[in-house]
C-alpha positions in Angstrom: -0.1 -0.1 0.0 1.2 3.4 -0.9 1.0 5.9 2.0 0.9 9.6 1.3 2.5 11.4 4.2 2.2 14.9 3.4 -0.2 17.1 1.7 -0.8 16.6 -2.1 1.5 18.9 -4.2 4.3 19.0 -6.6 6.4 17.3 -4.2 5.3 14.8 -1.5 6.5 12.1 0.9 5.1 8.7 0.0 6.3 5.8 2.1 8.8 7.9 3.7 10.5 8.8 0.5 10.3 12.3 -1.2 9.3 12.4 -4.9 7.7 14.3 -7.7 3.9 14.0 -7.6 1.7 13.8 -10.8 -1.4 12.0 -9.3 -4.9 13.0 -8.0 -6.7 16.3 -8.6 -5.0 19.1 -6.5 -4.5 21.1 -9.8 -3.7 24.4 -7.8 -1.9 22.7 -5.2 -4.0 24.4 -2.5 -4.5 21.3 -0.3 -1.5 22.4 2.1 -1.8 26.1 1.3 -1.0 27.9 4.7 -4.0 30.2 4.3 -6.3 27.3 4.0 -4.8 25.5 7.0 -5.1 28.8 9.2 -8.7 29.4 8.1 -9.4 25.7 9.0 -7.6 26.1 12.5 -9.5 29.3 13.3 -12.8 27.6 12.5 -12.1 24.8 14.8 -11.5 27.2 17.5 -14.6 29.2 16.8 -17.0 26.7 15.9 -15.7 23.3 16.9 -15.5 20.2 14.6 -19.2 20.0 13.7 -22.6 21.4 14.1 -24.3 17.9 15.4 -27.3 18.9 13.6 -28.6 19.4 10.1 -28.9 23.0 8.5 -32.7 22.7 9.0 -31.8 23.0 12.7 -28.9 25.2 13.9 -26.5 23.6 11.3 -25.7 26.9 9.7 -22.5 28.8 10.7 -20.5 31.8 9.1 -18.1 29.2 7.4 -20.9 27.6 5.5 -22.3 30.8 4.5 -19.0 32.3 3.4 -18.5 29.2 1.1 -22.0 29.9 -0.5 -21.3 33.8 -0.7 -17.8 33.2 -2.3 -19.0 30.7 -4.7 -21.6 33.0 -6.0 -18.9 35.9 -6.3 -16.8 33.4 -8.3 -19.2 32.1 -10.4 -20.9 35.6 -10.9 -24.3 34.3 -9.9 -27.1 35.2 -7.7 -26.5 32.5 -5.2 -25.0 29.1 -4.6 -25.6 25.9 -2.5 -23.0 24.3 -0.5 -23.3 20.6 0.6 -21.4 17.8 2.2 -19.9 16.1 -0.9 -19.4 16.9 -4.5 -20.5 13.1 -5.3 -24.1 14.2 -4.2 -24.3 16.9 -6.9 -25.7 15.1 -9.8 -28.3 13.4 -7.2 -29.3 17.1 -6.0 -29.5 18.6 -9.4 -31.6 15.5 -10.9 -34.0 15.6 -7.7 -34.1 19.4 -7.9 -35.2 19.6 -11.5 -37.4 16.6 -11.3 -40.5 18.6 -12.4 -38.8 19.8 -15.6 -37.9 16.7 -17.3 -39.3 13.3 -18.1 -36.6 11.3 -19.6 -32.8 11.2 -18.9 -30.3 10.6 -21.7 -26.9 9.8 -20.2 -23.3 9.4 -21.7 -22.5 5.7 -21.2 -19.2 6.7 -19.8 -20.3 9.0 -17.1 -18.8 8.8 -13.7 -20.2 6.7 -11.0 -21.6 9.8 -9.4 -23.9 10.7 -12.4 -24.9 7.1 -12.4 -26.0 6.8 -8.9 -27.7 10.2 -9.2 -29.6 8.9 -12.2 -30.5 5.8 -10.3 -32.0 8.1 -7.4 -34.0 10.3 -9.9 -36.5 7.4 -10.5 -37.0 8.5 -14.1 -36.8 6.3 -17.3 -33.0 6.4 -18.4 -31.4 5.9 -21.9 -27.7 5.7 -22.3 -25.9 7.1 -25.7 -22.5 6.5 -27.0 -19.7 8.2 -25.3 -19.6 12.0 -26.6 -21.6 11.0 -29.4 -24.1 13.6 -30.5 -25.2 11.6 -33.6 -26.2 8.8 -31.3 -27.8 11.2 -28.9 -30.1 12.2 -31.9 -30.8 8.4 -32.5 -31.7 7.7 -28.8 -33.9 10.9 -28.6 -35.9 10.0 -31.7 -36.4 6.3 -30.3 -37.1 7.0 -26.9 -38.8 10.2 -26.3 -42.4 10.5 -26.6 -44.3 13.5 -28.3 -44.8 15.6 -25.0 -41.9 14.1 -23.0 -39.0 16.6 -22.1 -35.3 15.4 -22.2 -32.5 15.9 -19.7 -28.9 15.1 -21.0 -26.4 14.4 -18.5 -22.6 13.8 -18.8 -19.3 14.6 -16.9 -18.0 17.9 -18.1 -14.5 16.7 -18.0 -13.9 12.9 -17.9 -11.7 11.8 -15.1 -9.3 9.5 -16.8 -9.4 10.5 -20.6 -9.6 14.3 -19.7 -11.9 14.6 -22.7 -14.5 17.6 -22.4 -18.2 16.7 -23.3 -19.1 18.4 -26.6 -22.0 20.6 -25.3 -22.5 22.6 -28.5 -23.2 19.2 -30.3 -25.6 18.2 -27.7 -27.3 21.5 -28.0 -27.6 21.2 -31.7 -29.0 17.7 -31.1 -31.8 19.1 -28.7 -33.0 21.8 -30.9 -36.3 20.0 -31.9 -36.9 18.8 -28.3 -37.3 22.3 -26.6 -37.9 22.4 -23.5 -34.7 20.5 -22.6 -32.2 20.5 -19.8 -28.4 19.6 -20.1 -26.6 18.9 -16.7 -22.7 18.4 -16.3 -20.7 17.2 -13.4 -18.0 19.7 -13.5 -15.9 18.1 -10.6 -12.6 18.2 -12.9 -13.6 21.5 -14.7 -14.5 23.7 -11.7 -11.8 26.5 -11.3 -9.8 25.0 -14.2 -11.3 25.6 -17.6 -13.2 28.6 -19.1 -11.6 32.0 -19.1 -12.7 32.8 -15.4 -12.6 29.2 -14.3 -16.4 28.6 -14.4 -16.0 25.3 -16.1 -17.4 23.5 -19.1 -20.1 25.8 -20.4 -17.7 28.8 -20.0 -15.0 26.7 -21.9 -17.5 26.8 -25.0 -18.4 30.4 -24.4 -22.1 29.0 -23.8 -24.7 30.7 -21.4 -28.3 29.4 -21.4 -31.0 28.9 -18.6 -31.3 25.3 -19.6 -27.8 24.5 -18.7 -26.8 23.4 -15.1 -23.7 22.1 -13.6 -22.5 20.9 -10.2 -19.0 21.5 -8.9 -16.6 20.3 -6.1 -14.0 22.0 -3.7 -12.1 18.8 -3.1 -10.3 18.8 -6.2 -8.6 21.9 -7.8 -9.9 24.1 -4.9 -8.1 22.3 -2.1 -11.2 22.1 0.4 -14.1 19.7 0.4 -17.8 19.7 -0.6 -20.0 20.2 -3.4 -21.6 23.4 -4.9 -24.1 24.5 -7.2 -24.3 28.0 -8.4 -27.5 29.7 -9.9 -30.1 32.2 -9.3 -32.4 32.2 -6.1 -35.0 30.3 -7.8 -32.7 27.3 -8.5 -31.4 27.4 -4.8 -35.1 27.3 -3.8 -35.9 24.4 -5.9 -33.1 22.4 -4.9 -33.6 22.9 -1.2 -37.3 22.0 -1.7 -37.0 18.9 -3.9 -33.8 17.3 -2.8 -33.8 15.7 0.7 -30.0 15.3 0.5 -29.3 18.8 1.5 -30.9 20.0 4.6 -31.7 16.6 5.9 -27.9 15.5 6.1 -25.0 16.9 8.3 -23.5 19.9 6.6 -19.6 20.0 5.9 -17.6 20.6 9.2 -16.8 24.2 9.9 -12.8 23.8 9.5 -13.6 22.3 6.1 -16.0 25.1 5.2 -13.6 27.7 6.2 -10.9 26.3 4.3 -13.1 25.9 1.2 -14.3 29.6 1.5 -10.6 30.7 1.7 -9.8 28.6 -1.5 -12.7 30.3 -3.4 -11.2 33.7 -2.2 -7.8 33.0 -3.4 -9.1 31.9 -7.0 -11.2 35.2 -7.0 -8.3 37.4 -6.3 -5.6 35.3 -8.1 -6.4 34.4 -11.7 -2.7 34.0 -12.6 -2.9 30.6 -10.8 -5.1 29.3 -13.7 -2.8 30.8 -16.4 0.2 29.2 -14.8 -1.8 26.0 -14.7 -2.6 26.2 -18.5 1.0 26.9 -19.3 2.2 23.8 -17.4 -0.4 21.8 -18.9 0.6 23.1 -22.5 4.3 22.4 -21.7 3.7 18.8 -20.6 1.5 17.9 -23.3 3.8 19.3 -25.9 6.8 17.1 -24.3 4.8 14.0 -24.2 3.7 14.4 -27.7 7.3 14.1 -28.8 7.2 10.6 -27.4 4.5 9.6 -30.1 1.5 9.8 -27.7 -1.7 11.2 -29.3 -2.7 14.0 -26.7 -5.3 16.7 -27.1 -4.6 20.5 -26.9 -7.1 21.6 -24.2 -6.3 23.2 -21.1 -7.6 20.1 -19.2 -4.9 19.2 -16.6 -5.5 15.6 -17.1 -3.1 13.6 -19.4 -4.3 10.3 -20.8 -1.5 8.0 -22.0 -2.6 5.2 -23.9 -1.1 2.9 -26.6 -2.0 0.1 -29.0 1.6 -0.7 -29.6 3.4 -0.3 -26.3 2.5 -1.9 -23.1 2.3 0.7 -20.5 1.1 -1.5 -17.6 4.4 -1.5 -15.8 5.1 2.3 -16.2 3.7 3.4 -12.9 5.9 1.2 -10.8 8.9 1.8 -12.8 8.5 5.5 -12.4 7.8 5.2 -8.8 11.2 3.7 -8.3 12.8 6.7 -10.0 11.1 9.0 -7.7 8.1 10.1 -9.7 4.5 9.2 -8.7 1.8 8.9 -11.6 -1.6 7.1 -11.4 -2.1 3.4 -11.4 -2.6 1.4 -14.7 -6.3 1.4 -15.6 -6.8 -1.9 -17.6 -9.8 -1.1 -19.4 -13.2 0.5 -19.3 -14.3 -1.6 -16.3 -11.5 -0.3 -14.3 -12.9 3.5 -14.0 -15.1 5.7 -16.1 -13.7 7.1 -19.4 -10.8 4.7 -19.7 -9.8 3.8 -23.3 -10.7 0.2 -24.5 -7.0 -0.8 -24.5 -6.2 0.8 -21.0 -4.5 4.1 -19.8 -2.4 5.9 -17.6 -3.6 9.2 -16.1 -1.2 11.9 -15.3 -2.2 15.2 -13.4 -0.5 18.4 -13.9 -0.5 21.2 -11.2 0.1 24.9 -11.5 2.7 24.3 -8.9 4.8 21.9 -10.8 8.1 23.4 -12.0 9.3 22.9 -15.8 12.2 20.9 -14.3 9.8 18.4 -12.8 8.0 18.2 -15.9 11.2 17.6 -17.8 12.1 14.8 -15.5 8.7 13.1 -16.1 9.0 13.5 -19.8 12.5 12.3 -19.8 11.8 9.3 -17.6 9.0 8.4 -19.6 11.0 8.6 -22.8 13.8 6.3 -21.3 11.1 3.7 -20.5 9.0 3.4 -23.5 
């Protein structure tokens, strides 16, 4: 078992050994940021470890409200809703919007949180081929009745492949079926893509009242919990329709305080995003020189897959050289969005140095 003995960051301690770290989702390196740590410590002193009640009781505190206020400011929306885990976001959206759709159309490679959310929604579900708007059109024609309203749901950024859902193509496929809804799980897009870090829809320059997303604070932002930003009407609908929010324990105050501070940092330091994009472009360019087919998006997930070279032993071989990357994902059953012939996932952070990225590329070059 590999034991992480330090905060996630560009250099970590694993099993008592310091090494370069290209795993996980800490894209801005905020998990060990001193301002987040101090905010969490102060919240423990002020509010304790937890509220011991739901938000329907006396579970609200200034730290929770600060997350919602900062999330609304970051996403430039009227309000936001903060809840205990990003994994819950799809369930909350699908329950909250339940009066506004009749049939769910889901990308077949969607994350488990999407699949679980769909199962809780208790609506008919139809899968369409991964990122395939043409197949979505076919499924809409086959499975949607004359008066039924569709909801299309997908990851915004897929966790292993790093692919972005083709939202403009889905919008085109849905034009004959208005009213419709598109929901995306933006766990890996929140803070990372889009001019201001607002996620998948902003990446495409799309703004539409029929588009909804849920995000997380546990990945790029360094905190924990989920958030949905929107207007007051959406917030009210989600609270009314989803039992998950106010009938469950809220995030602990220290976690909320750290999450609020992370949002504050991203609001005031957009250069973090630009540094991340520069590092992503640099790493992808280097790995393309090794013959890998890698997209040119700003997504900080690099998926290495090969039909001619076995990469199965690469993670362990790199670990012996002081470089940690993800485990080998053998096939599409190993995790969502894994290519059929298997893959390795590499995460790039804003806090990685060029020297570290060069070491990664050179080490892979020597092994493949």
